[in-house]
N, C-alpha and C positions, 0 to 999 in steps of 0.2 A: 356284216352286212346279210349274209346269206341265212342267219338268223331271222333275223326282221323280217326277209324274202320269205320264209318258210310260216312266219306267224302268220304276217300278211295274205297267205294262200289257204291257210287253214281259216281264218277268218272271210277270206271271199268265196269259201264253197259252202257257207252255211246260208248263204244270202243270195239274192238273182242279180250279181253284180253287173253282168253282161245287159240283163233289162233295165237297171238302171241307165248303166251308161250311156244306152242306144235312145231311152228319152232322154236322159238329159242334154246330148246330144241336137237333137230333135228341138228340144227348146231354148235351146242358144243360137240354132240358124234362125228359127220363128222370132226368137227376141231379136235378135241384131241386125237380122235385115232391113227391118224400117228406120233403122238408125244407120245406114250406108249411105255414100254421096247420094245424090237428086239423080242423077244421071242413070244408075243403075236399079232404083226404086220404080217398081211397079203403080204404088199407090201411095197417096199420102193422105193425112187424113185419119178419117175415122179407122181404116185400115192400119195402119199405125197404132194406133192406142189398143186396138183390138188382137195385135201381133203381138206386142211389148207384154200385153195382159195373159195371152194364152203362151207365151214364152216363159214368164216366169211360173206360172199356173203348172204347167209339164214340167220344169225346173224344182219346182216343189214335190210334183209327186215323185220324181226322181232320187230326191233325199227320203220321201218316205217309204220307196219301194228298198230304198237300199239300208233305211236303219230300224224301218217297221215289215220286216217279213213278212208278218202276220197279217196286214194290213194290203198284202201285194193283190188280191184280187180288184178289192175298190181302186186302190189308184193305179191299176193296170186297166179297168174299165174308164175310169176318165181319162187316162192318157190315149186311148183310143180315142175318143169321142172330143178331146180337145183338138188332136190332130190331125180330126178328119173337120172338125168344123174351123179349124186352121184355112183351108183349102180356099174357102168362100170369105173368111174373114178379114186372111193376112196374106198378099203378095201370094196367092196360088198355093198356097200352106209353106213359105219359106221357097220358092220357088219347086216344089213337089219334096225336095229333100227334107226336109224339116217334118213334113205329116209321113214320110215314106219312115224315118225314123222314128217321130211319136209314137207310131201303128207300130211297128215292129218292137219298139219296145216295150208298147203295152200289153202286148200278145203275149210276149214272154215271159212278163212277169205277172201274166194270168194264168198262164201254164207251168210256169214254175214248180217242183215238187221238191222240200226238202230231200236228202238222200239220208237212209239212215245206216250209221255205222256199221260196218258189217264186222260180225263176231270172227275172232280167229282162233282157232281150236287146233293143236298140233294133234298130229296122229289118232284123233279119232274124230266118226264121222257125228254129223249132228244125232243125236236121239230123235228117232221116230214120235211125231204127236197123232194125240187118239184122233182116230175118221180119218186120217190121211192117207189118201192110198200110194203104197210106194210101188214101182213099175220096175 
């Protein structure tokens, strides 16, 4: 069990995991809010269809962010646009919660940078490069 947890942690740190999670949760809220009982829905009809389409799009962007980190910029921008578009199209963007999560996840995906592995050196300082100032 600890070995699997460490392997998952290593895999998670090589991609924008939290951005994909928030985007997927936002898509889930926007997708399933129109499927709620009639007493809890603000709008039925075109808003329900647009909500389902926007939710599916956001969940697809979450998978794209997670499994293709090189496409995170495109998927992040599409997630932010779909999240903001869900406000007028789908029950106030999933009662603001889905819209907020989608915009948060898209922004996090766009701004994520992969970590460069730190080089370990024992007992020796790193050699100075040419042209670099030593303070």
